[in-house]
N, C-alpha and C positions, 0 to 999 in steps of 0.2 A: 162939543169940546173943540176948542180952537186947535189944539195940537194934532188931534186925529184928522180934522179937516185939512190941515196944512200938509200932512203926510199923504193923504188921499190925492189932494190937488197936485203935489209934487210928482207922485207916482204917475198920474194921468198925464200931466204935463210932459214929463220925461218920455213916456211911451209915445206921445204924439210928435214930440221933437225927434225922436229916433226915426220914426216912420217918415217924417218930412226929409231928414238928412239923407236917408236911403233913397228916396225918390229923387232928390236933387243929385245925388251921386250917380244914379243910373242914367238920369238925363244927360249929365256931362260926359259920362262914358259914351253914350250914344252919339253925342256931338264930337267925339274924338278928343275931348279935353280931359285927358287922364289925370292931369295934375290937379284940377279943380275937383274932379271926382274922388280922388284919394283924400283931398282935404275934408270933404264931407264924411267919408268913412272914418277918418280920424276923429271927427267930432262925435260920431256914433260910438266909437270905442272909448272915448273919454267918458261918455255917459253910461255905457254898459261895456266894460272890458271883456265880458264873456259873450258878446253877441257873435254867434256862430257864423252868420252870413257875412258880416263885415270882416271877421278874421279870415275866412276862406278866400274872400275876394282880394284882400290886401296881400295874401300869400301868393296869389296868381294861380294859373292852372298847373296841375301836376301832370307830368308826362305820363302818357299811358304806355305800359309795356306792350311790346309786340306779342300778339297771341302765339302760344306754342301749340303746334299740332299734336294731337293725341298719338300715342304710340301705334305704329303700324298704318297711319293714314297718310304718310308722306308719299309723294309721287316723285319719281326721278325727273330731273330737268329734261326738257325736250332737247333732242340733238339738233345741231345746226345743219342746214342742207350742205351737201358736199358740192364745192364749186368745180366745175369742169375746167380742165386745162384747155386753153385755146392756142392754136398754132397759127 
């Protein structure tokens, strides 16, 4: 069936194209060419708007919150040494 073959070909072709674009994006990011890298990720998202990796990378790193110490585990700050007065 020609229709089934064309759907299978398109699916395979799209998967390979997405993989290639991701590779090219990572290569350009490694070369510090962020503009070109983002162009390739945009192409990935055009082919698969739900691609999790491309979405996360385009959003950028999320700031990590500072860890909060557990209750009762905080230590008081060390005291500064006392300076002796000189005459």
